[in-house]
C-alpha positions in Angstrom: 0.0 0.0 0.0 1.4 3.4 -0.9 1.9 6.2 1.6 -1.1 8.1 0.2 -3.3 4.9 0.5 -2.1 4.4 4.1 -3.0 8.0 4.9 -6.5 7.8 3.4 -7.1 4.4 5.2 -6.0 5.9 8.5 -8.3 9.0 8.0 -11.2 6.7 7.0 -10.7 4.6 10.1 -11.4 7.5 12.4 -14.9 8.1 13.9 -16.8 11.2 13.0 -16.4 14.1 13.6 -12.7 13.4 14.1 -12.5 11.9 10.6 -13.8 15.1 9.0 -11.5 17.3 11.1 -8.4 15.3 10.2 -9.4 15.2 6.5 -9.8 19.0 6.6 -6.5 19.5 8.3 -4.8 17.1 5.8 -6.2 19.1 2.9 -5.2 22.4 4.5 -1.6 21.3 5.1 -1.3 20.2 1.5 -2.6 23.6 0.4 0.1 25.3 2.5 2.8 23.0 1.0 1.4 21.0 -2.0 4.8 19.4 -2.9 5.9 18.4 0.6 7.1 14.9 1.2 4.3 12.8 2.8 5.0 10.2 5.5 2.9 7.7 7.4 4.0 5.9 10.6 1.7 3.2 12.0 2.9 3.8 15.6 4.6 0.3 15.8 8.3 -0.4 16.6 10.4 -2.9 14.7 8.9 -5.7 16.9 5.4 -4.8 15.9 4.5 -3.4 19.3 2.4 -0.2 19.4 4.6 2.6 20.9 2.7 5.7 19.7 -0.4 6.8 17.8 -0.2 6.6 14.0 1.0 9.8 12.4 0.6 11.5 9.0 3.8 13.4 8.4 4.5 16.4 6.1 7.8 17.9 4.9 11.2 16.7 6.1 14.3 17.8 8.0 17.4 16.0 9.2 17.9 15.3 12.9 21.5 15.5 14.0 22.5 13.2 16.8 25.4 13.9 19.3 27.2 10.8 18.0 27.4 12.3 14.5 24.7 10.2 12.9 21.6 11.7 11.4 18.1 10.7 10.4 15.5 12.2 8.1 12.1 12.9 9.7 8.9 14.8 9.1 8.4 18.5 10.2 4.7 18.4 10.8 2.8 15.4 12.2 -1.0 15.0 12.4 -2.5 12.3 14.7 -5.7 11.3 16.3 -5.6 10.8 20.0 -8.0 9.5 22.6 -9.3 13.0 23.3 -9.0 14.7 19.9 -6.3 15.7 17.5 -2.6 16.4 17.9 -0.5 18.6 15.5 3.2 18.2 16.0 5.7 20.8 14.8 9.1 19.2 15.0 12.6 20.5 14.9 12.0 23.7 16.8 15.1 24.8 18.7 13.1 26.9 21.2 10.6 24.7 23.1 8.7 27.8 24.3 8.1 29.2 20.8 4.8 27.6 20.0 3.2 28.4 23.3 4.6 32.0 23.3 3.7 32.8 19.7 0.4 30.9 19.1 -0.8 29.7 22.5 -3.1 32.6 23.5 -4.7 33.0 20.1 -5.3 29.4 19.3 -8.5 28.9 21.3 -9.2 25.7 23.3 -5.9 24.0 22.8 -3.0 22.8 24.9 0.4 23.8 23.6 3.6 22.1 24.6 7.1 22.4 23.2 6.2 20.8 19.9 2.6 19.7 20.2 -0.8 21.5 19.7 -3.6 19.3 21.1 -7.3 20.1 20.8 -10.6 18.2 20.9 -12.1 19.5 17.6 -11.3 22.0 14.8 -14.3 24.1 15.9 -12.4 24.7 19.2 -9.4 26.4 17.6 -8.7 29.4 15.4 -7.7 27.6 12.2 -5.9 30.6 10.8 -3.6 30.6 13.8 -3.1 26.8 13.5 -2.3 27.2 9.8 0.3 29.9 10.7 2.0 27.5 13.1 2.0 24.7 10.5 3.4 27.1 7.9 6.1 28.2 10.2 7.0 24.6 10.9 7.0 23.6 7.3 9.2 26.6 6.3 11.7 25.4 8.9 13.7 28.7 8.9 14.5 28.6 12.6 
């Protein structure tokens, strides 16, 4: 199954209204960056054990490890969780940036160093969420 097929199967597997919200966010992220690299992680480790929620990923950056090795990973992650939806903005050097820049104007969302979590799209200001995603995809930090 292609990445695109995995993404659509994952979105289709979500209950409403979460399915519609994730589909809307997926389309919106693709409008922001139509040519970005797409990823899908099923949340399982190499032994097949579930270690995280599945994630749709957008864009890419290289993680540099202290031992000199590196790994390519996505910049933006989108995932359903038990209470709603999480949008991950990865690679930020300043873990207070999201909260300080977007936290107060997002609406009903919790904002951590790299995650924006909310129950439903209707609870957040989608323009502000899009601005945070755009910032993450541009990766000029």
